N, C-alpha and C positions, 0 to 999 in steps of 0.2 A: 697560603691560607690553610689553616688546620682543617682536616677532614672532620666533619661533625659526627658525633656518635649516634647510632641508630639503635633504639631498643626494640628488639623483636619479641612480641608477646604471643605466647602459644598457650591457650587454654587446653587442659588435658582432662578428659573424662572417659575412661574406659575405651581407649583407642589404641590398644596394644598392637592391633594388626596393621596400623598405619603410621603411628607416630614416628617410628624409626626412619622411614623414608621421609617424612616431614622434616625431621631434624637434619637429615643428611642434605636436603635441599637448601636449608639455611646455612649450614656449615660450608657448603660449596659456593656460596656467594663470592663474587669477584670483589665486592666491597668488603673490606676486612674489619672496618671499625664498627663492630656490633657488640651489644650485649644481648644475650638470648635468655629470656625468662619464661620458663615453662612453668605454668600455674596448674598444679595438681588439684583439681576441683573435687576431691574425695573419691578418686578412682578405687575400684575394688579389683581390677585386673592387673596385669603385669606392665602396664604402660609406664608407670613411674620407674620401675626397675630397668626397663629398656632405656629410658633417658639417662639413668645413672651410669649406663655402660659407655656413654660418650665421654671421652676425655678431651675437653676443650675448656681452657680458662675463662672463656666468655660466657660459659653456660652456668645458669643457676636454676635450681629447682625449688619452687616455693609450694608449700602445702597449705591447704585450708578445707574446712568442711564445705559441702556442696553448696554453692550459691548460683550455679548456672553460668551460661556463657558470659553474660554481661557482668556478673559478679567476678568471674575469673579475670576478665580483661581489666576491670577496675583495680584489682589487686596488683596486676602487673604494672598499670600506669603509676599507681602509688609508689612502687618500688623502682620505677624506671629512672634513669639518669641521662637519657639521650635527648638531643635536640628534636628528633624525630621519633615517633612511635609507629611501628609497623605490626599489623595484626595477621596472624596466620593460624587458621583452625587446624587441629591435629590430624585431620585426614586429607588436607590439601597440600600442594607442592608449589614451589617457586622455580622458575628458571634461573640459572646462575647469575645473570646480569640484572635481575630485577631491582635490587636495592640500589645499585650504581645508577641505574636509569632514573629512579625517583630522587635521588640525591642531586643529581645533575639537573633535573626538572626544577627542583626547589631553588637551586642556585641561580638559574636563568630567569625564573618567574618568581620574584619576591612577593608578589601579591597573592600567589597561590598558597593556600593553607591545607588543602586536601588534595593529594595526587593519588590517582588510581590507574590501573591498567586494564586492558581487556583480559578475558579469561578464556581458556580452552577447557572443554568438558572432558573428563576421564571417568572410566567405570570404576567398579569397586576393586577391580584388579590393577587399576593404574593405567589401563590401555586407553589411548586417545579415541574419543568418539567421532572426531572429525568435524565437530561443530563448536561454535564459539559464542560467548557473550559479546555482543557488538554494540555497546552503548554509545550514545552522544558523548563527545569528548570535550567540548567547550561550550561557552554561552549557556552554562548550567544555572538555572534559576531555582528558587525554592519550589515552584509549582512543578517543574520538571522532576526534581527529586521525589516530590510527593506522588506524582503520577506515574513515573517511569523508573525511578531509582537507578540512575546510570552507573552508580558504582558497582552495582550487581551482587557482590558478595564481600563478606568481611576480610577475605584473604587478599583482595585486590588493592587495598588501600594503605597509604602511608600518610600520616598526619603530623603537622608541626605541634610540638608540645604547647606552644602559645595558643593554639586553637582550642586544645582540650582544656587548658586553664581558663579560657574565656567562657566555657560552658559548665565549668565545675559548679556543683551545688552540694550543700551539706544535708545529710539526713541521718536519722537513727533507726536503722532497720534491723540491727543485730545486737542492740544492747548498749551501744555507745555512738557518739556522732562520728561520722566518717565523711570524707570527700568522695563524690561520685562524679562520674563522667558519662558512662553508659547508665541507663536506668535499671537497677537490679530487679525491679518488680516485673520486668519483661523477661519471660523465658523464650519467647520468639518475637520477631520484628524489633529487636533491640537496635539493629543496625539502622533501619530507616528512621527510627525515632531520634537517634543520635544525629544522623546526617541532617535531618530536617531541623533540629534544634540549632545546629551550627549555621544552617543557611538562613534561618529566621532571626537568630540573635547576634550574629557577627557580620562583619563585612569581608570576611576571607572568601576567596574564590575556590571553587572546585574545578579541576581540570585533569583530563586523562591522557594517558599515553596510548599510541595506536597498536603497540605490540600486545600479543597475548602472553604476558610475563607470569601469569598465575594459572595453575592447573587445578580446576575445581571439581571435586569428586562428587559424582551423582550417586547418592546412597539411598536406596528405597527405605531403608530402616533409620535414617538420621533424623535430626531434630525437625527438618522441614517436611518430613513425610506425611504428617497428620494434617491433611489440608483444612479441616474444620477448626483445629486449634490455631493454625496459622492465620486463617481469616479472622477469627475472634481476637487474636493479638494485634493484627492490623487495625481493627476497628477500635482497639484501646488506644493505639496511636492517634487516630483521628479524634477521639473523645478527649484525650489529654491535651492535644494541640489546640483544640477548640476553646479551651479555658483561657489560654494566653493570646490566641490569634483567631478569634471567632469570625472575623471577616474573611480571613484566608480560607478557612474551612467552609464557610458558606459558599464562597465562590468556586473552590476547586474540589470540594468533598465528593460530589457525585461523579465527576470525571475521574478522579483518582480511584474511586471504588469500582468503576467499570474496568480500568486497567488492571487493578488487583484481581478482580474476579476472572478476567481473561487469563492472566498469568497463572492462577490456580487451576483454571480449566486446562491449560497446557500441561501442567504438572499431572493432573488427573488422567490426561491422555498417555502420558509417559508411564503412569502406574497401572494402565489398562483398566480404568474405571470409566467406561463409556457413558453410563447413565449420569454420573456425577458431572463429567465433563460437558454434557449437553446442558444439564441444568445450570452449571456455573456460567456457560456462554449466554444462555437466555437471561440470567440475572444481570450479567454485564450490560447487555443491550438495554434492559429495563432500567438500569441506573443512569446510563448515558448513551443514547442511540447514536449520537454523532461520532462515537468511536469508529463507526463504519466509514464516515467521511474523513476522519483525522488520520486513520491508519487502515485503509480498506484492505490492502493486500494481507496484512498480518491478521486482521480480524476475520476476514472470509477464510483464510487458510485454517485458522484455529476452529472456527465453526464447522467447516467442511471436515476436518480431521476428526472432530468429536462425533459427527454423524457417521462417517465412514467406519470408525472403530465400533460403533454401535451395530452397524448394519452388515459389514463385510465379514467373511470368514477370517479367522485369525491369520492364517497362512498368507492370504491375499493381502491383508492390511500390512503385515510385517514386510512384504515384498515391496509394496508402494512406499512404506516408510523409509526403508533403506535406500531406495532410489532417491527420495526427496532429501534424505540427510546427506548423501554424497553431492547432490546438486547445491544444497545450501551451503555446505562446507566449502566447496570450491569457490563459490560466489564470495563468501566471507574472506577466504584467504586472499582473493584478488583484491578486495576492498582494503584489507590490512596492508598489502604491499603498496597500494596507491596512496593510502593515508600516511605511510611512513616516508614518502618522498618529500624532500624540502620544498615548501611552497604549496603543497597540495592541502586542500581543506580536510580537517578531520572533524568537522562539526557534526556530520551525520543527521539522523532524523528520528532516531528511536531510543529506546531504553535497553536495558540489559537482557531481555528475553532473547533466547536463541531463535 
């Protein structure tokens, strides 16, 4: 059987500090049948020049005026020749065996259209933080995607080209009709909008791998850092989806909003914004108080962390946080080892929050 071509799509915008390591992690993949499409989305730094220093016949650099992350991914998809499309942000990394594991996954699970992995968090310098995104890996429903986004981040996912063609739509956003897969009008939350559209409009399955094959960089200055803009973008996803699936949004909207607000509260905690974290947790409970019953441990820890950050001296909070991270990371690593054993369940019970 011929090994299928995998198209790796890397949007690039002013990431000179990280894109070299990102490309190195792709070139180091044990699966060799790749085309690597770097989409320069109007960068003004040295990022494109760094990419051109790599001598690899599989590498192509595409240039366009700035369209945002979704627009860069769409350009890559239009130019891609692969049976599968893998997305990698220009500040994230892959472990060498990642693509091979996903190709094997698709071979053995023909009904799976979207394959993703768990992710380990790294800091701006690339050092591991010792904690992971630990989403549910199977039995993934549209409501789980909406409420908990098990894929977690765009660098964790590999998608069959057939799936992308099934959700393709045409629009005239830049002066002429073009095919779109992600929605270019979203500058944030473009991932969840796309995953939700796949789940609601197709019969393809989502399924995850137990290993942390993606390294996701936590960057306080990145696109996800502005929490108010991120929440507004998420609300746009809800509004857009309500047009085509009003019953789905009526049933799951309040619950999904609560989980999104809790997620943003945890981000506010990491950004050392205690007042905002407390406010977001209160809004989460007001939207869907049953989040306390559905996920009591994670919800109470989030609420407690927000208040402790507000009330405790910074040195004491940091000491407690460091201890909790070590305990959480050790527990997550044990869980991943267990899930990787043949015959063990990898269903889990949560989403992609650490």
